[in-house]
C-alpha positions in Angstrom: 127.5 37.2 113.6 127.8 37.9 109.8 124.9 38.2 107.6 125.8 35.0 106.3 125.3 33.4 109.6 121.4 34.1 109.4 120.4 33.0 105.5 120.1 30.0 103.6 120.1 27.5 106.9 117.8 26.4 109.5 118.3 28.7 112.7 117.0 26.9 115.7 116.3 29.6 118.3 116.0 29.9 121.9 112.3 31.4 121.1 111.2 28.5 120.5 111.0 28.4 116.6 113.1 27.4 113.7 114.1 30.2 111.6 114.8 30.1 107.6 115.3 33.3 105.2 116.2 31.2 101.8 118.7 33.6 99.9 121.2 31.9 98.1 123.3 34.9 96.9 124.8 38.4 99.0 127.4 40.2 97.1 127.8 43.8 98.6 131.1 44.7 97.4 133.2 47.1 95.0 132.9 45.4 91.8 130.1 43.1 92.6 128.2 43.1 89.1 131.0 40.7 87.9 130.0 37.5 89.9 126.2 37.8 87.7 127.2 34.7 86.0 128.2 32.8 88.4 125.4 33.2 90.9 122.7 33.3 88.0 124.6 29.9 86.3 121.3 28.0 87.0 118.9 30.1 84.8 118.8 30.5 81.0 115.3 32.6 80.7 115.7 35.6 82.3 113.2 38.8 82.3 114.9 42.0 83.1 113.2 44.4 85.0 114.6 48.1 85.8 113.0 51.7 85.2 114.4 54.9 83.3 116.6 55.8 86.1 117.9 52.9 87.1 118.9 51.3 83.7 121.3 53.9 82.5 122.9 53.1 86.4 124.4 49.1 84.6 121.5 48.0 82.5 123.9 47.8 79.4 126.6 45.9 82.1 123.9 43.4 83.1 123.1 42.8 79.1 126.5 42.1 79.0 127.5 40.0 81.4 124.5 38.0 81.2 123.9 37.8 77.5 121.3 35.6 75.7 120.3 34.6 79.6 118.2 37.9 79.3 115.3 37.0 77.3 112.7 39.2 77.9 113.4 43.1 79.0 110.4 45.2 80.7 111.3 49.1 81.1 108.6 50.4 83.9 107.7 54.6 82.8 105.4 56.3 85.3 102.1 56.3 84.9 100.5 60.2 83.8 100.7 62.8 87.0 102.7 60.3 88.8 106.6 61.6 89.7 107.8 57.6 90.0 107.0 54.0 89.8 103.6 53.1 91.7 104.0 49.1 93.0 99.9 49.1 91.7 98.1 46.9 89.6 99.6 48.8 86.0 102.9 48.1 86.8 102.4 44.2 88.1 100.1 44.2 84.5 103.7 45.4 82.4 105.7 43.2 84.2 103.4 40.2 83.6 103.4 40.8 79.7 106.7 40.5 79.8 106.5 36.7 81.2 106.9 33.5 79.1 106.0 30.2 79.9 110.0 29.8 80.1 110.9 32.6 82.4 112.8 31.2 85.3 114.5 34.2 87.0 113.0 38.0 87.1 115.9 40.3 87.8 115.0 43.8 89.0 117.9 47.0 89.0 116.5 49.2 91.3 115.9 49.7 95.1 112.3 49.4 97.2 109.6 49.4 94.6 111.2 47.4 91.7 112.5 44.8 94.0 108.5 44.7 95.3 107.0 43.9 92.2 109.6 42.0 91.4 108.8 39.3 94.2 105.4 40.3 94.0 105.1 39.1 90.2 107.6 36.0 90.6 106.1 34.8 93.6 102.6 34.6 91.9 103.9 33.1 88.9 105.6 30.7 91.1 109.3 31.6 89.7 112.1 33.1 91.5 113.1 36.9 91.7 117.0 38.3 92.1 117.3 42.4 92.7 120.3 44.4 91.8 120.5 47.0 94.2 120.7 50.7 93.0 120.3 52.6 96.2 121.2 52.0 100.0 117.7 53.1 100.3 115.1 50.7 102.7 115.4 47.7 104.4 112.8 45.3 102.2 115.6 43.9 100.0 115.4 40.7 102.0 112.0 40.6 103.1 109.5 37.5 102.3 106.7 40.7 102.2 106.0 43.1 99.3 104.9 46.8 99.9 102.3 47.2 97.1 99.3 49.4 96.4 96.5 47.7 95.1 92.8 48.9 94.8 94.0 52.3 96.1 95.4 50.8 99.1 98.9 50.3 101.0 99.2 46.5 101.9 102.2 44.2 102.4 102.0 41.4 100.4 103.3 37.9 101.5 105.5 36.8 98.9 109.5 35.4 99.0 112.7 36.8 99.4 115.0 37.0 96.3 117.3 34.1 95.3 119.9 37.1 94.5 120.0 40.3 96.6 123.6 42.5 94.9 124.8 45.8 95.7 127.8 47.5 93.4 129.5 49.9 96.2 130.4 51.9 92.9 126.7 52.4 92.2 125.4 52.2 95.9 128.1 55.3 96.9 127.0 57.4 93.5 123.1 56.9 94.5 121.5 59.8 95.1 122.4 61.4 98.8 118.5 61.5 99.8 118.2 57.8 99.0 121.2 57.1 101.3 119.7 59.2 104.0 116.4 57.5 103.7 118.2 54.0 104.0 119.9 55.3 107.3 116.4 56.4 108.5 114.6 53.7 108.1 117.5 52.2 110.3 116.9 54.7 113.0 113.0 53.9 112.4 113.7 50.1 114.4 114.2 52.5 117.6 110.4 52.8 117.1 109.3 49.4 115.6 111.3 47.3 118.2 109.3 49.3 121.6 106.4 48.5 119.5 107.2 44.7 119.0 108.1 44.7 122.9 104.8 46.5 123.6 102.4 44.2 122.2 104.0 41.3 123.5 103.5 42.9 127.0 99.3 44.0 126.2 98.5 41.0 123.4 101.1 38.8 124.5 102.3 38.7 120.6 104.9 36.2 119.6 108.4 38.0 120.4 112.0 36.5 119.8 114.4 38.3 122.0 117.8 37.0 119.6 116.0 38.9 116.2 115.2 42.0 118.8 118.8 41.9 120.0 120.5 41.5 116.3 118.2 44.2 114.9 119.3 46.4 118.0 122.6 45.9 117.7 122.9 46.5 113.7 120.6 49.6 114.3 123.4 50.7 116.7 125.8 49.8 114.9 124.5 51.9 112.0 123.5 54.9 114.3 127.6 55.5 115.1 128.4 55.5 111.4 126.1 58.4 110.6 128.9 61.1 109.4 130.8 58.5 107.4 127.7 57.5 105.9 126.3 61.2 104.7 130.2 61.7 103.2 129.6 58.3 101.1 132.6 56.4 102.8 132.8 52.8 100.8 133.1 51.2 103.8 130.3 52.4 105.5 128.0 52.6 102.7 128.8 48.8 102.3 127.5 48.3 105.7 124.3 50.3 105.2 123.4 48.2 102.4 124.9 44.7 104.3 122.5 45.9 107.4 119.5 46.7 105.7 119.8 43.5 103.8 120.1 41.3 107.2 117.5 43.4 109.0 115.0 42.4 105.5 116.1 39.1 106.4 115.2 39.3 110.1 111.8 40.0 109.0 111.6 36.4 106.6 113.1 34.6 109.7 110.1 35.8 112.2 107.6 35.6 109.0 106.9 38.9 110.5 107.1 42.5 109.6 107.7 43.4 113.8 111.5 43.3 113.7 111.5 46.2 111.7 107.6 48.2 110.8 105.9 49.7 113.7 104.2 53.2 114.4 107.0 54.9 112.6 106.0 52.9 109.6 102.1 53.1 109.8 103.0 57.3 109.5 104.7 56.7 106.7 102.5 54.8 104.4 99.8 57.4 105.8 101.8 60.3 104.4 101.6 58.1 101.3 98.5 57.1 101.2 97.1 60.3 101.1 99.7 61.9 98.9 98.2 59.4 96.4 94.8 60.0 97.1 95.3 63.5 97.0 97.9 64.3 94.7 100.0 65.7 97.2 104.0 64.9 97.6 105.4 62.7 100.0 109.2 62.1 100.9 110.9 58.6 100.6 109.7 55.6 102.3 112.5 55.7 104.8 112.7 59.6 105.2 109.3 59.2 106.2 110.0 57.0 108.5 112.6 58.9 110.1 111.1 61.8 110.5 108.1 59.7 111.7 110.1 58.0 114.3 110.5 61.5 116.2 106.7 61.9 116.2 106.2 58.9 118.2 108.9 59.2 120.2 107.0 62.5 121.4 104.4 60.3 122.1 106.0 57.8 124.0 107.1 60.7 126.1 103.4 62.1 126.7 102.0 58.5 127.6 105.0 57.7 129.8 105.0 60.9 131.7 101.6 59.5 133.5 101.6 58.2 136.6 98.4 56.3 135.3 96.1 56.2 132.2 92.8 57.5 131.8 91.1 57.1 128.9 88.8 59.3 126.0 86.2 57.3 123.9 85.2 58.0 120.1 82.1 56.8 118.7 81.8 54.7 115.8 79.9 57.0 113.9 82.3 60.3 114.6 85.4 57.7 113.7 84.0 56.9 110.1 83.2 60.4 109.5 87.1 61.3 110.2 88.0 58.4 108.2 86.0 60.0 105.4 87.6 63.4 105.6 91.4 61.6 106.3 90.8 58.7 103.7 88.4 60.1 100.9 87.1 57.2 98.9 89.2 54.3 100.4 87.5 55.8 104.0 85.0 51.8 103.9 87.8 49.5 103.1 89.5 51.1 106.3 86.5 50.6 108.4 86.1 47.5 107.2 89.5 46.4 107.7 89.1 47.5 111.4 85.8 45.9 112.0 87.8 42.9 111.1 90.5 43.2 113.2 88.1 44.2 116.3 90.2 46.6 118.1 87.9 49.2 118.6 85.3 46.4 119.7 87.7 44.7 122.2 89.9 47.6 124.3 92.8 46.7 126.2 91.9 50.0 129.1 91.9 47.4 131.5 95.6 45.4 130.4 97.3 48.7 130.7 96.0 50.1 133.8 97.1 46.5 135.5 100.8 46.5 133.5 101.2 50.2 133.9 104.7 49.9 135.4 105.7 47.7 132.6 104.3 49.7 129.8 106.0 52.5 131.1 109.2 50.8 131.3 109.4 49.4 127.8 108.5 53.2 126.4 111.4 54.5 128.5 113.7 52.0 126.4 113.4 54.1 123.1 115.7 57.2 122.9 114.1 60.4 123.1 112.7 62.2 120.1 115.7 65.0 120.7 118.2 62.4 120.8 116.5 60.8 117.7 116.4 64.3 115.8 120.0 64.5 116.9 120.7 61.0 114.8 118.8 62.4 111.6 120.7 65.9 111.9 124.2 64.1 112.0 123.5 62.6 108.1 122.6 66.1 107.5 118.5 66.0 107.9 117.0 69.2 107.4 113.8 68.4 110.3 112.2 71.8 109.0 111.4 69.9 106.2 108.7 67.7 107.4 106.3 70.2 109.2 107.1 72.1 105.7 105.5 69.2 103.2 102.8 68.3 105.5 101.6 71.1 108.0 101.0 70.2 111.8 97.2 69.4 111.0 98.3 66.5 108.6 101.0 65.3 110.8 98.5 65.6 113.7 95.7 63.6 111.8 98.1 61.1 111.4 99.1 60.1 114.9 95.0 59.9 115.5 94.6 57.9 112.3 97.8 55.9 110.1 97.0 53.4 112.7 93.9 52.4 110.9 95.7 51.9 107.5 97.0 48.4 109.3 95.9 45.4 111.4 99.1 46.0 113.6 99.2 47.4 117.2 101.6 49.9 118.1 102.0 52.7 120.3 99.7 54.9 118.3 96.8 52.5 119.9 98.3 53.5 123.3 98.0 57.2 122.9 94.8 56.7 121.3 93.0 55.4 123.7 94.1 57.7 126.3 93.8 60.8 124.1 91.8 61.0 121.2 88.1 62.2 122.4 85.2 64.0 120.4 87.4 67.1 120.5 90.4 65.9 118.8 88.0 64.4 116.3 86.0 67.8 115.9 89.3 69.4 114.7 89.9 66.6 112.2 86.4 67.3 111.0 86.4 71.2 111.3 
């Protein structure tokens, strides 16, 4: 089934739900921009949003094609000390200042951050958004969620999917190779995310859709097989990568959850981004961090599934809060409050682990090994040594223990924590 079999229609599913993802137009092809007037015929008051890197790629061409339909333009610029646009209150305000009472579409030129900002602002102003993708760098194009940094915290805001997603392969194939690799790695991360989804369905009786699971797994396996063609920027492979990034993002909208695309590997990615912003430290593209983190989470699964049966460690609330302060600085109370509200520490599931241990191990065994994930990344020319060189062993290990606390979302990080994280491990953080 193609992408268009899954969007803009009701899908009555065997899981018992009716899925829907309202995206009117997905155009990923050579010379895709030529279809802009046709796809946006019903809009007459467009706000165009881009940044200093994305506007030169096709901004003038978009203006030429849409003419007077573009009534306002917002050029986002980086904040002092930041290497790139941050999807925060400052960027939101810049876009909102360019809105008029007549604006009927916010059209972005860019990838993850631009798309999320356009979705966020358009949703809260009750208008629609569209995106002209400039890189196949992540799977959020079609998602109804927007990855934002609000009050310094990484949050996934509920928004809506764009009405238009366009990718001109001439532009996509010439994206920086790091962004292309990032998109590939974001898909490789689905092996981890899907495993976490199935694990949570077992442990927490969380909603699970086998059809969406199978679809995402199928597309992940396909992209994995195209690693070297993607690395070499072959147009057919780049087009497939972009389409599958859009399709997987649409799956998040179809089930109204990030589960099909985001798990423990994404929590680690968010941890590196948030701590990077807190301390002014560098971090990789989102998808690149996801890829590297997938190796980490695969190693954790291997440690857990090697146990004949689980035994559990304990960490006092006081010690945990000291770790929050050490790792997350001024944000620590927000993380504490989030986890107090979620109640996972107050309501451990250790007895369920014991009762269902054979099933837990069977699910963990379905995920590729760390060595297999590493090979998938090196096939696309990732330098695996860069991950530890960037973050260091201690920061990576701190993420293993406390990246999970950034979200109210169960993953293998919670299982690993329950078994292995005690006062000794906390003492290493606090040293």
